[in-house]
N, C-alpha and C positions, 0 to 999 in steps of 0.2 A: 386550413391544416395546424396536426397539431406542431408547435414547435420544434418538440427534442424527436422529433420522427425522420428529420434526415441524418442527425446524430446518430441518430441510432439505428437507421437502417447501416448509415456509411460503418460501424461500429461490428457487423454482421458481414464475417469471412467466411463464406462457404468451398474458401478453397482451403482451408484446412482440413484436413483429413479425418474429420469426425462425424460423427454424430449428428444429423441435425438438431435434435433436445439438447447436444452439448453445446454447439453453436450461438445456437442463442438465448441458451441460458449466461451462461460469457459473456456474451454481445447486453444480455439487461444489467446483468453484474454493473461491470463494466461503466456503463454507461448513468448508471442510479448512483454508485460508488463515486463515481467523476463530475457526483452534482448538475450534468445537463440535466436530469429529467428533476423536477422541483419537487421539494417536499411538498404534500397534499394532490401533489399531479396523479391521476388518474392515466392510466395503462388501460388502452381499448387492444386487447389478442387481435380480433379483428381485421383490424386497422393495420397494422403490427402485420401480422400473415397477410395480408390482400396484400400490402407492399412486396413483401418476399415471396409472396407468389406458392406459398406453400400452406399444408393445413394447419387448423387452428392449436393443433393436438399438441404437439411439441412450441407452443408459446405457453398453452395453462400448463406446463408439463416445469415449466423452467420459475413461472410466474410459482408454482407452491412452497415450490425448492428456495425460492426466495424468502417465500413465506416463512417455513423453516428458521431461515439465518437472521426472521426478522429486520429483511430492507424494506421490505412491503408487506401489504395487511389487507384483508379482504374485509369489505364492507357486504352488504346484505342488498340488497336493490343501489348497490353505488357500483360495486364493482373493486378492485384490485385499488392502491394508492400508497405510493411511494410515503415512509418510514423516517423521522430524522434520527440521523446519527444522537444520540442519545450521553449528555457529561458520561452520565457512567458506563454508555456501552465503551468508551475511549478510554474512562480507568482500567476495566480489564481487560482489554484487547493489550494497553502496558504492564500490565501484572501476567498477563498469560507471555508479551514478547519478554519480560525483562527474564522469566526464565528460560525461555524456549532458548533464548542471544544468548546465555550464560551459557547453556549444554552446550552448544554451535562452536563454543569459542575454547572450554573445556578440549572438546575431541578436536580441536584444530590444531590446540596444542599441543597433541600427540602426535597430530599424524601429515601438520605443513612438513610441506616440501622446501628448502634452499630456492630453487624456482616458482613458486608460486609465493614464499617469501620477499621473495625479487620483484614479482610482478606485481604483487598490492603497494611496496614502496614505489613505486616507478607509478603507482594508478595516483597517489594521495599525492607524489608531488605534482603532478603533470594537473589535479587538483588543484592545487595549491596558485601552481603559474595560472589557471582558467578562473581562481579570484579572484588575485591583484589583478586581471582583467576585465575585472566585473560583470565574465560571463557567467548570471546566475543559475541560467538554467542547466547550462554545461557541467556548473558545479553540481545541480541537483542529481544530474545523473550519474556523474562519476560517483556521485554514495550511494546510489542503490550498485554501483560497479563494484563500489568496497565490499559490498551486504553481501551479496548471491556470493566477490571471490573466498569469502572469511566463511558461506556457506559449506561452499563446495571444497573449500580446505577444509571442512570437519567431516569428511565422506558421507553426511548421515540425510540422502536424500528426499526423506521423508519429509525432514524438519526445514531445508530448505525448504518446501513448499510448501509446508505451513504455516512457516515466517511470512513468506512470502503475501498468504493468502491476506493475512491478517492483518500488511501493511498498506496493504490494497482499499481497508478499508480506512484512514488515517493519511492516506497521500493526499490530498489536495489544503486540507489544513499543514500539514506539517513542507507540506509547499513553499505555503502561504508565509510559514513561520523560517526557514530558512531565507526570507528574499529579505531577514535584517543580516546586516553584514555583518555586527557582532557574531550571531549564534553560530552564521556560518566558521569563520573565523575556530569558536570553542568547539567546533565540531569537528572540524579539521583537524584542532587539536586531540581530542579526544580519540577519532578511530587515529592515531600512532602511536596515544598511550597505548588502546585498545591491540595492538598490532604488538608495540615493545613487550606486552602483556604477554601476549600468546610467544614469544619469541620464546622471554625467558625464562619460558614455563611456571610463572608465578600464576596460577590459582586466585590468591587471594588477592591479587590487583585485579586480574579480569573482573572475579567479580565487584571490585570495588568501583570499576571503572564506567563499567557496562549501566553499572548500576544509577550511576549518577548521569550516567552521561540519557537514558530515558526519562528518570524523571523530571531532570533539566528539559528537556521535551515535549514530555507532559506538561507540564505547568504554561510552556509554547500554546498550547494547541491550541487545550482546552481557552486559551484564550483568542487566539485565532477562530475556535467556534462562537464565542461569547459575539466578538465582533459584526464577522457575519451575521447570527443568530439579530441581530440589533437592527443592524444593515437592512435585512428583509422586513422585519417590521415599522420600518420605515416607511 
């Protein structure tokens, strides 16, 4: 039995009202990005299809899409194997995120409602409480909620989807980095600064805080990646 297969099957949710090829693609993508399938592991489409009792066609189509995303690579006579997310990948992702998140915040500055502001403030207050209680997993979840609230306040639905997809690539390493108390406290402070800049309609402050927030984040993510890579090699 392949070690990752049970988790892959668990991630495949046919209750979603989506075409089978989309369900298979999202399942594979999520399982690869989360690190469940080890780098260099071969994905055997035949076994996956048989376990799900589906044809191999949607699996093959999903793997082709993942190959275009550089998450897997096809080798003749070997098959499809999982690729490592590189330092260069992460740097590129964060460069894109900086521009997209600044755009989202600036648009939120123009369209955010008093109700949304109060809701986000309440979310940040709850995050602080959970952080003081040492509930790290809850803090990580609430950080994600903060981002989603701002994306929704921007009114740019496609932009929210794009940023969320990018975040998935580094989520595993971001979760590792945010486990440090000092980083959680700093991130919470920066989230409050971002919201204040939006409320004050201070575009320059928005740009400055978001750039600093993400540049600090990328440093820790790259360090977490380095530590993770060294452990694998040992």
